C-alpha positions as CSV (number, residue, x, y, z in Angstrom):
1,X,60.6,81.0,95.7
2,X,57.5,83.1,96.8
3,X,55.5,82.1,99.3
4,X,52.1,80.7,98.7
5,X,49.0,81.3,100.9
6,X,48.7,79.3,103.7
7,X,45.1,78.1,104.3
8,X,44.7,76.5,108.1
9,X,41.6,74.8,109.3
10,X,40.8,75.9,113.2
11,X,41.1,72.0,114.1
12,X,45.1,72.3,112.7
13,X,47.6,72.3,115.4
14,X,49.1,75.9,114.6
15,X,45.9,77.6,114.5
16,X,44.0,75.6,117.7
17,X,47.9,75.9,119.6
18,X,48.1,80.0,118.5
19,X,48.7,81.7,122.0
20,X,50.6,84.9,122.8
21,X,53.4,83.6,125.1
22,X,54.9,86.1,127.7
23,X,53.9,87.9,131.3
24,X,55.2,91.3,129.9
25,X,52.6,94.4,130.8
26,X,52.6,94.7,127.0
27,X,51.5,91.3,126.1
28,X,48.7,91.4,128.9
29,X,47.0,94.3,127.8
30,X,47.3,92.9,123.7
31,X,45.7,89.8,125.3
32,X,43.1,91.9,126.8
33,X,42.4,94.0,123.8
34,X,42.0,90.8,121.4
35,X,39.5,89.2,123.9
36,X,37.8,92.7,123.4
37,X,37.4,92.5,119.6
38,X,37.5,89.3,118.7
39,X,33.7,88.2,118.5
40,X,33.1,91.4,116.3
41,X,33.2,91.1,112.6
42,X,35.4,94.6,112.2
43,X,38.2,94.9,109.9
44,X,41.6,94.9,111.9
45,X,45.0,96.1,111.1
46,X,47.9,94.4,113.2
47,X,51.0,96.3,112.9
48,X,54.3,95.7,114.1
49,X,58.2,94.6,113.2
50,X,58.6,91.9,111.0
51,X,58.9,88.2,113.3
52,X,57.1,89.9,116.1
53,X,54.1,87.0,115.7
54,X,51.5,89.4,113.8
55,X,50.1,86.1,112.2
56,X,49.6,84.7,115.6
57,X,47.3,87.4,116.9
58,X,45.2,86.8,113.8
59,X,44.8,83.2,114.1
60,X,43.8,83.9,118.2
61,X,41.5,86.3,116.7
62,X,39.9,83.8,114.5
63,X,39.6,81.5,116.8
64,X,37.8,83.3,119.2
65,X,35.2,84.5,116.7
66,X,31.8,83.0,115.4
67,X,33.9,82.4,112.2
68,X,36.2,79.8,114.3
69,X,34.5,76.7,112.7
70,X,35.2,78.2,109.4
71,X,38.8,78.4,107.0
72,X,41.4,80.7,108.0
73,X,43.5,82.0,104.8
74,X,46.9,83.8,105.3
75,X,48.5,85.4,102.3
76,X,51.5,86.9,102.1
77,X,50.9,90.1,100.2
78,X,55.0,91.0,99.8
79,X,56.2,87.6,98.6
80,X,53.9,87.4,95.6
81,X,54.4,89.6,92.4
82,X,50.8,91.8,91.5
83,X,50.1,89.2,88.4
84,X,50.4,86.3,91.0
85,X,49.0,88.4,94.0
86,X,45.6,89.1,92.1
87,X,45.5,85.5,91.0
88,X,45.7,84.3,94.8
89,X,43.6,86.6,96.2
90,X,40.6,86.6,93.7
91,X,41.2,83.5,91.5
92,X,41.5,83.0,87.7
93,X,39.6,81.0,85.0
94,X,40.7,79.1,82.5
95,X,43.0,80.6,79.6
96,X,43.1,83.8,81.2
97,X,46.9,84.1,80.9
98,X,49.6,81.4,79.9
99,X,49.4,78.4,82.2
100,X,46.1,79.0,83.5
101,X,44.6,75.3,82.5
102,X,41.7,75.1,84.5
103,X,39.6,77.6,86.4
104,X,40.8,78.3,89.8
105,X,39.2,79.5,93.1
106,X,40.8,82.6,95.1
107,X,41.9,82.3,98.6
108,X,39.4,84.9,99.2
109,X,36.7,82.4,98.1
110,X,38.8,79.6,100.0
111,X,37.7,81.9,103.3
112,X,34.0,82.2,102.7
113,X,32.4,82.6,106.2
114,X,35.8,82.3,107.9
115,X,38.8,84.8,107.7
116,X,41.6,86.0,105.8
117,X,44.9,87.2,107.1
118,X,46.5,89.9,104.6
119,X,50.3,90.0,105.5
120,X,52.6,92.4,104.8
121,X,49.7,94.3,103.1
122,X,51.9,97.7,102.8
123,X,53.7,96.1,100.1
124,X,50.6,96.1,97.6
125,X,51.2,97.9,94.6
126,X,48.8,100.7,94.1
127,X,46.8,98.8,91.6
128,X,46.3,95.7,93.9
129,X,45.3,98.4,96.6
130,X,42.4,99.3,94.3
131,X,40.9,95.9,93.7
132,X,41.4,95.2,97.3
133,X,39.3,98.3,97.7
134,X,36.8,97.3,95.7
135,X,36.5,93.6,97.0
136,X,35.8,95.6,100.9
137,X,33.2,97.7,99.3
138,X,31.3,95.0,97.4
139,X,32.0,91.6,98.4
140,X,32.3,90.8,95.1
141,X,35.1,88.7,93.7
142,X,36.3,89.7,90.0
143,X,38.8,87.1,88.9
144,X,40.9,87.4,86.7
145,X,40.3,86.8,82.9
146,X,36.3,86.7,84.1
147,X,33.7,88.9,82.1
148,X,31.5,90.6,84.7
149,X,31.2,90.2,88.1
150,X,31.5,87.3,90.4
151,X,30.0,85.6,93.1
152,X,29.5,87.7,96.5
153,X,31.5,86.4,99.6
154,X,31.4,86.7,103.3
155,X,34.7,87.4,104.5
156,X,36.3,89.0,107.8
157,X,39.8,91.0,106.8
158,X,42.5,90.9,108.8
159,X,45.6,92.9,107.8
160,X,49.1,93.8,108.8
161,X,52.1,95.3,108.2
162,X,55.3,96.3,109.2
163,X,55.2,99.4,107.4
164,X,54.6,103.0,108.5
165,X,51.0,103.4,105.9
166,X,50.9,106.9,106.9
167,X,54.2,107.6,105.5
168,X,53.5,105.4,102.6
169,X,49.8,107.7,102.0
170,X,52.4,110.8,102.4
171,X,54.5,109.4,99.6
172,X,51.7,108.6,97.2
173,X,52.4,105.1,97.4
174,X,49.5,103.9,99.8
175,X,45.7,104.6,99.6
176,X,44.2,106.6,102.2
177,X,40.8,105.5,101.5
178,X,42.3,101.9,101.9
179,X,43.9,102.4,104.9
180,X,40.3,103.5,106.5
181,X,38.9,100.7,105.6
182,X,41.6,98.4,107.0
183,X,42.3,100.8,110.0
184,X,38.9,100.2,111.8
185,X,40.7,98.4,114.6
186,X,44.6,98.7,115.6
187,X,46.6,96.4,117.2
188,X,49.9,96.8,117.7
189,X,52.5,94.0,118.6
190,X,55.6,95.3,120.7
191,X,59.1,94.5,119.5
192,X,61.2,91.7,121.6
193,X,63.7,94.0,122.6
194,X,61.0,96.2,124.5
195,X,59.3,93.6,126.7
196,X,62.7,91.7,127.7
197,X,61.0,89.9,130.7
198,X,59.4,87.4,127.7
199,X,62.3,86.1,126.7
200,X,62.8,83.2,129.4
201,X,59.0,82.4,129.1
202,X,59.5,82.1,125.2
203,X,62.7,80.1,125.6
204,X,61.3,77.7,127.7
205,X,58.3,77.0,125.9
206,X,59.6,76.4,122.8
207,X,62.5,74.4,124.0
208,X,59.6,72.2,125.3
209,X,58.3,72.2,122.3
210,X,61.0,71.1,120.2
211,X,62.0,68.4,122.6
212,X,58.4,67.2,121.7
213,X,58.6,67.6,118.3
214,X,62.1,66.7,117.6
215,X,62.8,64.3,120.7
216,X,65.7,66.9,121.4
217,X,67.7,66.5,125.0
218,X,68.1,70.1,125.5
219,X,65.3,71.1,128.2
220,X,67.3,74.4,129.6
221,X,69.5,77.4,129.4
222,X,72.1,78.0,131.8
223,X,71.8,81.4,133.7
224,X,75.0,82.9,131.7
225,X,73.0,82.1,128.4
226,X,69.5,83.1,129.6
227,X,71.3,86.5,130.3
228,X,72.6,86.7,126.8
229,X,69.5,85.8,125.6
230,X,67.8,88.3,127.6
231,X,70.3,91.2,126.5
232,X,70.3,90.7,122.6
233,X,68.3,93.0,120.4
234,X,66.8,90.4,118.6
235,X,66.3,92.4,115.0
236,X,64.1,89.3,113.7
237,X,61.9,89.7,116.8
238,X,60.1,86.0,118.3
239,X,60.7,84.6,114.6
240,X,64.9,84.8,115.4
241,X,64.5,83.5,118.8
242,X,62.5,80.5,117.9
243,X,65.0,80.1,114.9
244,X,68.5,80.4,117.4
245,X,66.5,77.8,119.8
246,X,65.6,75.4,117.5
247,X,69.2,75.3,116.1
248,X,70.8,74.4,119.5
249,X,67.9,72.3,120.6
250,X,68.9,69.9,117.5
251,X,72.8,70.6,117.7
252,X,73.5,70.5,121.3
253,X,73.7,67.1,122.9
254,X,73.5,67.9,126.7
255,X,70.0,68.9,128.6
256,X,71.6,72.3,129.3
257,X,72.5,74.6,126.9
258,X,75.4,77.4,127.7
259,X,76.5,80.5,126.2
260,X,79.0,79.0,124.0
261,X,76.3,77.2,122.4
262,X,74.5,80.5,121.3
263,X,75.2,82.2,118.1
264,X,78.2,84.3,118.0
265,X,76.0,87.9,117.2
266,X,74.1,86.5,120.6
267,X,77.5,86.0,122.5
268,X,78.9,89.2,121.1
269,X,76.5,91.6,122.1
270,X,76.8,89.9,125.9
271,X,80.8,90.6,125.6
272,X,80.4,94.0,124.6
273,X,77.9,95.0,127.5
274,X,74.3,96.6,127.3
275,X,72.9,99.7,127.3
276,X,69.3,99.5,127.5
277,X,68.0,103.0,127.8
278,X,69.7,103.5,124.4
279,X,69.0,100.7,122.6
280,X,65.1,101.1,122.8
281,X,65.7,104.3,120.6
282,X,67.6,102.6,118.2
283,X,65.9,101.1,115.1
284,X,66.7,97.4,113.8
285,X,68.4,99.1,110.7
286,X,70.5,101.0,113.1
287,X,71.6,97.3,114.8
288,X,72.2,95.8,111.6
289,X,74.2,99.1,110.0
290,X,76.3,99.1,113.3
291,X,77.0,95.6,112.9
292,X,78.2,96.0,109.1
293,X,80.5,99.1,109.8
294,X,81.5,98.6,113.7
295,X,81.5,94.9,113.8
296,X,83.1,94.4,110.3
297,X,80.6,91.8,109.6
298,X,79.5,90.8,106.2
299,X,76.7,92.4,103.9
300,X,75.6,88.7,103.5
301,X,76.1,86.7,106.3
302,X,74.3,89.5,108.3
303,X,71.7,91.8,106.5
304,X,71.3,89.5,103.4
305,X,70.7,86.2,105.8
306,X,68.2,87.8,107.7
307,X,66.1,89.3,104.9
308,X,66.2,85.9,102.9
309,X,64.8,83.8,106.3
310,X,61.9,86.9,106.3
311,X,63.5,88.1,109.9
312,X,64.1,91.4,108.4
313,X,61.7,93.3,106.0
314,X,62.1,95.0,102.8
315,X,62.1,98.3,104.4
316,X,64.6,97.1,107.0
317,X,66.9,96.2,104.2
318,X,66.4,99.8,102.1
319,X,66.9,101.6,105.5
320,X,70.1,100.1,105.9
321,X,71.0,100.6,102.4
322,X,69.9,104.2,102.8
323,X,72.1,104.9,105.9
324,X,75.2,103.5,103.4
325,X,74.3,105.8,100.8
326,X,74.0,109.5,103.1
327,X,77.9,108.0,104.3
328,X,78.8,107.3,100.9
329,X,77.4,110.4,99.4
330,X,75.6,108.2,96.7
331,X,78.5,105.8,95.4
332,X,77.4,102.5,94.9
333,X,80.9,100.7,95.3
334,X,81.6,102.6,98.6
335,X,78.6,101.1,100.2
336,X,80.1,97.7,98.9
337,X,83.1,98.3,100.4
338,X,81.7,99.5,104.0
339,X,79.7,96.3,104.1
340,X,82.7,94.3,103.9
341,X,81.9,92.9,100.5
342,X,84.8,91.8,97.8
343,X,85.5,94.2,94.6
344,X,84.0,90.9,92.6
345,X,80.4,91.0,94.2
346,X,79.7,94.5,93.2
347,X,77.6,93.2,90.7
348,X,75.8,90.3,92.5
349,X,75.1,93.0,95.4
350,X,73.6,95.8,92.7
351,X,71.6,92.7,91.2
352,X,70.2,91.1,94.6
353,X,68.9,95.3,95.2
354,X,67.4,95.5,91.9
355,X,65.5,92.5,92.0
356,X,64.4,92.7,95.8
357,X,63.6,96.6,95.2
358,X,65.9,97.9,97.8
359,X,68.0,99.8,95.1
360,X,67.6,103.3,96.1
361,X,68.3,106.1,93.5
362,X,72.0,107.5,94.5
363,X,71.6,110.8,92.8
364,X,69.8,112.9,95.7
365,X,72.5,111.7,98.3
366,X,75.0,113.2,96.1
367,X,75.5,116.5,97.9
């Protein structure tokens, strides 16, 4: 199901408690940069891999701004179709389309005098990019099905993406004028594998929260388990770490988590050893492809599961598929076998790729 926009008042727990947890140089510098730019109304573009905490950064910026007493609205631009995203952002009038039984305000209108956070802005279609650009230039809302212009609103726009927008501009899939409108101030959130010293701090912090929220008995992890957590590559970044910690907090019945109680992928990487210099040059797609080809993990249990949990992005999924097509010279049946799928799963595999716009043209790889 597509993820709906989220609206949070500053008094809500998720906004008031938004923090960047960590002791690394990168996180300290990011906190300092946030302090410098939060008071401004300038548009901000936050970049970083999926799961690094871009929305947390946006919430902190809002809470530290003059708009803190107003509404913070988050919209996942990648989780909605073009038609639904237009309605979510700008609203619609009654009768504008099937199911529009009443007038509905858009999220930009709901965020008047507050902040709107546009997550995964790189996934917008060119038409939606044009509508957003017009709004940024005029501040005027054009509701779906309305005649003429609508009311003007005053919102601060913070956008985020895990895509390389300059590459999308070169490919003709992202508007250069919109990029410069959004990229007044640029903040980059580093991946977790590049700030491993933050992992113990994050682990203790989230285990404490789960103990409070779920009345869990788990309080700490053993030294061996912490070593494994710190060495794992975390393709899903902080979001994946939080999911792992919540799982063990709920299922483990002792105060200290041992290495045997960690997920198999975390333990497997520890068993195979760790080469930090080499790993920093690898991408998330590289790590996932290695798990498919060398570790013989199933596509469904590896890549698909992370994608459906939103721990990796569509861009990462497409990169994994691209690697398979290069190795198979454009043969999707061979790709399916490489990804450890049974022959009866081939159609399901292709249908999944088509549905999520991850099926790349195979002809360019047949050379």
